[in-house]
N, C-alpha and C positions, 0 to 999 in steps of 0.2 A: 340685373345685378352688375354693378360696375366694378372693374378691378380697382384695387387700392391705389391711392396716389400718395399715401403717407411715406415718409422716408423710412428706410429699413435700418435696424440696429446691427445688421450683419457687418462684421469687421470691427465692432466695438467690444471691449471687454464685457462679458456677460456673467454676472455673479452666479446665476442659476446653472449655466453651463459649467463653470469652474467647480461648483459644489458637486454636481452630478458626476463630472469627470473624476474628481478626487475620490468620490465615494466608490466609483467603479474600480479605479486603480487600487484603492485600499483593500477592497474585498478580494480582488483577483490576486494581489500580492500576498494576502493572508492565505488564499488557496494555494499559491505557489510554495509558501513556507510549509504548509501541511503536506503538499505533494513531494517536496524535496526530502522529507523524512521517510517517505515511502518508496522513493526512487533509488534503488540500490543495484539494479541489474540493467543490462541492455534491453531485456524484454520489457521491463517497467519504463525505461526511458523512451523507447521507440513505440511500444504497443500497450502501455499501461498494464502490462502483465496479462492482457486478454481479459481483464476484469470489468470492462464497461458493458452495461446492459444494452439491449437493442434500442430501447426507448431513449436512453441517454445518448447513444451513438447517433440516433436519428436527429436529435437536436444539435449535436456537435457537428454532424455532416452539414446540416442546414447552416449552422453558424460559420463553418469553414468556407462554405460556398457563396453565401450571400455577402458579397463584398460591397464596398462603397460604390463601385460601378453599378452593381445591381440596384441599390437603393437610390442613390442620388442621380446616377447616370440615366437609368430607365425612366424615372420620374421626369427628369429634364427633357429626355427625348420625346416622351409623350406630350409634355407641356408645349414643346416648341414645334414638333412635327406631327402631332396627332396620332392617329391609328398606327402609323408605320413604326412608332417606337416599340410596338409589341414584338417586332421581329426578333429582338434580342431575348425577350422573355420566353418566347415560344422555342427558340433555338436552344437556349440553356435548359429549359424544362424538359424538352423531348429527349435530351441526352440521358435523363435519369432512368427511364424504362430500359434503355440500352444497358446501363450499368446494372439494373435489377436482374435482367434475364440472361445477360451474357457474361458479366464480369464478377459480381459480388461473391457468389458461392465458390466458383472455381478459384478465385484469387485467395480467399480465406483458407481453402483446403490445401492449396499448393505452396503458398508463400509463407514468409516469416515476418519481414519488415518492409520490403520494397517490391514494386512490380517486377524488378529484374530477377527476383527469386523465382518467379513463375516462368519467365522467358528462358532462364538459364537452367531450369530444373533438369532437363534431359540433354542439354547442350554443353559445349565446352565453356567453362566458367569465365576465364579471363577475357576473351574477346567480346563475349556477350555483355558482361557486366561493365566493361569499359565503354562500349557503345551506348548501353542503357544510361550510364552515368552522364554521358555527353548530352543525351536528350533530356534527362531529368534536370540537370543543372542549367541547361539553356532555358528551359521552361521556367524554372524557379527564379533565375536571374532576371529575365524579362518581366515576369509577373511581379517580382519584388520591386523592380524599378517603377513599374506602373503604380503599385500601391504606395510607395514612398513619395513619388512625385505628387500623386493624388493627395496623400496625407499632408504634405507641405502646403500645397495650394488651398486645401480645404481648411486646415487649421488657421492659415493666414487670413482667410476670408471670414471664418466663424469666430475666432478668438482675438484677432488682431495681433497675433504673434508673428515674428519674422519667419520666413520660409525655412531657413536653416535651423532655427530653434525648434520648430515643429518636427522636422525630420529627425533631429537628435533625440527629442523626447520619445517619439514613437519607437525609434531604434533601441534606445536604452531600456525602455519598459519591456519591449519584446524580448530582448536578450535575457532579462531577468526571468521572464516566464519560462523560456526554453532551456536556458543554461541550468537552472536549479530544479525546475519542476518537471521538465520533459513532457511526455505525452499526457501524463495525468493532469498536470496544471493546464496544458494547452487545451485538453478536452473540456475542462470545467470553465475555462475562460470563454471557449466557444459556445458552451451551453448558456452561460449567463448572457453573453452577447446576443444569442439567438432569441432568448426570452425578451430582452430589452428591445431589440429591433422589431420583433413581431408585435410586441405590446405597443411600442411607440407608433409604428406605422398604422396599426389598427385603430388606435385612438385618434390619430390624425385623419384617417379615412372616415371614421364615424363623425368627426367634427365637420368634415366637408359635406357628407351626405345629409347631416342635420340641417344644413343651410338650404337643401333642396327637398325637404320633406322625406328624406331617406329614399329618394327615387333616383337611381342611376340614369334613367331615361330623361329626367328633367335636367340633370347635369349635362348629358350629351347634347340635349336640345339647345341648352344655353351656349355650349361650345359651337354648335352649328350656326346659331344666330350671330355669334361674334366673329367667327372665322370662316364661315361658309361650309358647304357640304364636304369639301375636301378634308376637313378636320377628321371625318370618320371614314375616309377613303384611303386605300393603299396607293403607293407609288411616289409619294413626295420625297421620302428619305432614300429609298432604294428603288430606282426606276428600271434598272436592267435586270431581267429575269435571271440571267446567268450569275450576276452579282448576288442576287438574293439566295439562289441555290448554294453558291459557293460559301457565302457567309453562314447559312444554315447548317451546312455540312460540318464546317469548322467548329461551330458552337456545339452541335450535337455530339460529334465524336470526340471533340476536345475535352468535354466533361469526362468521358470514359478513359482519358489518357492523362488527366492531371495528377501528378505524383502525390500532392498533399491530400487529395480526395481518396485515391486508391489506398493510401497508407492507413486510412481510418478503419478499413475492414479487418485489420489485424488486431484491433483493440477489443473485439468482442469474443466471447468464448467459443463460438462455432459458426459454421456456414449458415445455418438457419437464422441465427441472430444477425448475421451480416445482411442477408436478404431482407429480413424484417426491418432493420434499421434504415435501409434504402427506401422501403415503403413509407416509413414515417417521414423521412427527409423529403421525399417527393411531394407528399401532402403538404408539409410545411412550406416548401419552396413554391409550390403551385399557388397556395393561398397568398403568400407574400407577393407574388407577381400580379395577382388579381388586385391586391391592395394598391400596389404602385401604379397600376393603370388608373385607378380612381384618383390617386394623388396627382398624377400628371395632368389629367383633365381638370381637376380641382384647381391646380395652380394656374393653368392657362386661363380659367374663367375668373378666379378670385384675385389672383395677383396680376395676371396679364403678361403676355409674351414679351412685350417691349421692356417691362420692368425687370423680368427675369434675365433677359439677355444683357441688359445694361449693367447688371452686377457681375455676371459671368457669361461670356459669349457661348460657352458650351451648354448652358442651361443647368449646370450641376447644383445651383442654389435654389432650384424650384421648390423642393420639399422643405428646406429650412425657412424660406420666405413664406410658404404656405402656412407653416406652423406659427409664424409670427402674426400672420393676418388673422387666423382663426383662434389663436390662444395667447397672443401677446408675447412679450419677451421671455416669460417663464417657460412657455412651451418651446419657443425657439432655443432656449438654453438646453432643455432636455433633449431635443432632437439633435442638437449640435454635439452633445456629449455621447449620444448613441452612435452618431456617425464616426466619432473618434474611436469608440469601442469596437465598431465594425472593422476598422482598419487594423487595430491592434490584434484582434483575433485571427484575421486572415494572414497577416505577416508572420505570426507565431507558427501557424500551420505550415506555411511555405518554408520557413527557416528549418523546421524540424525535418521536413521531407528532404531538403537539400543536405542536411547533416547526415541523414540516413544513407544517402547516395555516397557521400564522401567516406563515412566511417565503415558502414556495413558492406557496400558494394565494392568500393575501391580498396580501403585499408585492410579490412578483415578478410575479404574473399579473394582479392587480387594480390595485394602486397604480402599478406601473411598466410595466404593459401588456406584460410579457414582455421588456423592454429593460434589465433590471438587469444590470450587469456581474457576472462571476463572484465577484470579491472582495467586492462589496457583498452578494450573496446569502448568501455564507458568513458574513459579519459579522452580518447580520440573523438568520440561523439560530442563531448562538451567543448573540446577545442574547435571542432568543426562548426558548432553552433555559434560560438563566440566570433569566429572568423567570418561566418556568413552575416551575422548581425552587423559587424563593423563594415563589411563590404556593402551591405544594404544602405547604411547611412551615407557612405562615400558616394555610391552610385546615385542615391537620391539627390545629393547636393550637386553632383556633376551634371546630371540630366535634368536640371531644374526646369528648363523650358520645353522639354520634349512633349510630344502628343501622347497623352495617356491612353486614349482609345487605340492608337496604333500599337502601343506596347502590349496591351491586353489581347488585341487581335493576333499579334505575332505569337504570344504565349499559347493561345488556343490553337492556332494553326500548327505549331510545332508539336503540341501534345496530340493533336488529331492525326498528324502525318507521321510522326516518329514513334510514339509510344503505343497508340491504339492498334495499328496494323500488326506489329510484331507480337503484341500481347494476345491478340485474337488468333493469329496463325499458330502460335506456339501451343495454344490450348485445343485447337480444332483440327489441325492438319498433321497427319502422321509424317508426311514428307518434309516438314520444315527442318532446316539444318542450321548449323552455327553460322556458316557464311551467308545464308539467306537472311538470318536475323540481323546480323551486323550490317549487311547491305541495305535492308529495309529501314533500320533505325537511322543510319547515317544519311541515306537518301532523303528520308522524310525531313530530317533536321536541316540539311544543307539546302534542299530545294525550297522549303518554306521560307528560310531566311533570304535566299537569293531572289525569289519571286516577289516577296514583299519589298525588298530593296528596289526592284525594278518596277514596282507598282505606282499608280498615280499618287498614293498616299505619301510616298517618299519623294519620288521624282518631281511631281508637280506641286504638291502642297507644302512639302518641307524644303526642297531644294530650289523650287521656283522654275523648273524647266517647263518648256512648252507642252511636252507630251511625255508619255512613259512607254517603255518597250513592252511591258506586260499590262494589258488593259484592265484587269480586275484588281480591286483593292484587297481582296482576300483570296489567297491561292488554293483554298481547300479543295475545290473541284478538280484541280490538277494534281496537287501533291499527295492527297490521300489515296486515290487510285494508283498513282505512280509508286508509292511506297509498297502497296499490296503487290503490284505487278513485279517490281524488282525483287521483293522477297520470294515470290513464287518462282520466277525464272531462275534466279541464282540457286535456289534450293534444288531445282530440277537438274541443273548442270553440275551440281556438286553434292551428290547424295551422301548420306551419312548413316551407315548401317546401324551403329550403336544407338543413335538418336531415334531411329525408326523403331528399333526393338524395344525401347523403353516407353513408347507411346501408350501401350496398353496399361502400364503402371500409372502414367499420367492420367489417362482417361478414367481409370478406376478411382484414383484418389480425388480427382476433380469432382466426381459425382457423389462418392461415398464418404470421402474424408479419411483421416488417419484412424487406425484401430484404437489408438490411445490418444487422449487429449494432450496437446503440447505442454510439457513442463515449463515452469516459469524460467528456470535456469538450465543451461546445458553445459555439462563439463566439457572442457576443451583440452586438447593435447592428450587424450586417452585413446589408446589403440582400440580398434574394433569398429563395429558399425555405428552409424549415427543413431541416437536414441529414438524410439518410436515417437511419431508426432512431429518430427522435425524433417522438412524436405531433405532427402538425401541427394547430395550433389554428385554428379558424375565424376569419375576419377580423373578424366582428362582435363587439363587446364591449359 
């Protein structure tokens, strides 16, 4: 079976793609209008009032996580590198059991809107929330840049629009979702996107397997005939074992530290629903990665590596080109529209998590010391969403030619190094202190950024230097243990009696939950204790 030699329609205006894209945007804007009428409080804006079911949240988690990098990037890596392309799939997927067993239930029981709620539960509010906001916003900004740059290049290739026009369209639609609909709209956008992406990718995989009598073995055999046994052997993409381990650690623990993923656990009614939703999400994401593996090998055989690289040297057009080969321009149009929807859903989730860090962690908890009225909190949240959306558009245009994989790698490295260690230590270790938390989060953020700047990705590939001071492309193997060690050592040398005394309360609530379910709205500015079900902040700030 020979690869296609016909010219591709990628980059030309595609009526089917435009129709499907307009249909998706119309449906999701209608959802946003409906959600806007229900979003009256900060709880509804940031956590959908805790009214999302486990099944719905499972699909939304999958939709939030399955980015264009997952769909187009992994299919392209498998198409151009063979078996090695699976390293990203495995790394990202293995992170979900970590989330299931270590993070989901405790986070839901201890927090309110952000992961900083958990870290700061028994510690001093101001320094912890400031440090957590630094880590959160750094991850969000780099991930947003990656998504916006990816969106610009993708839409330019798929629809023939200019890069800048594509970035502005994505940014504008995303602002509408988040600004007016909050978490309710974002959740349903992610659910619709997950259904479309899983359906489209599955249909494409079935079309590929149909060409080989529904035998994956026949597909792999054809790949070996065409590209040799190394197509099914590891070592081509990542040959250094340390590099492989470091990348795997960042992908695995980065998942458990991504603010827009952690935020979704507050949208369900209780901790059991949080854990169940992760179970559903893991199954959906695992199935999706199996499908992309088929798509990658299908593209390498039916389209051909040379044809794929000639359109986009990163291989990102492998899946759309495969859709065109097996289903014509109509199928190409559908997959193109799904790819666009994929980016919109992810940037909406990222923007909302960044807005939560700015309004809840910084404004309400640090600036206003927890005494901001409900209306003020909601106003600041919407202003923060608008500001982040505009910033995303500007950064997308400014960083037009940057390496997207580098930006995603940096975001995961920071999430794994800054957010995950502090989150885990705060839940599991009685001796963890305010100074330890601050030192851990700042060390993780700074060391990850510094070592990636000194890595071959920046020094050799981007700056053109002969060598790099740090030999690994991903610093996870250094920065993740470093963040744990710094948090541990600093906590030992600066003990905090009050924080240790409150650990029993944390431990009980983490496993049992609140005696009363969290109310949707919380009166502010009223003397007395915090209402049951809302994490009580220590008095020291």
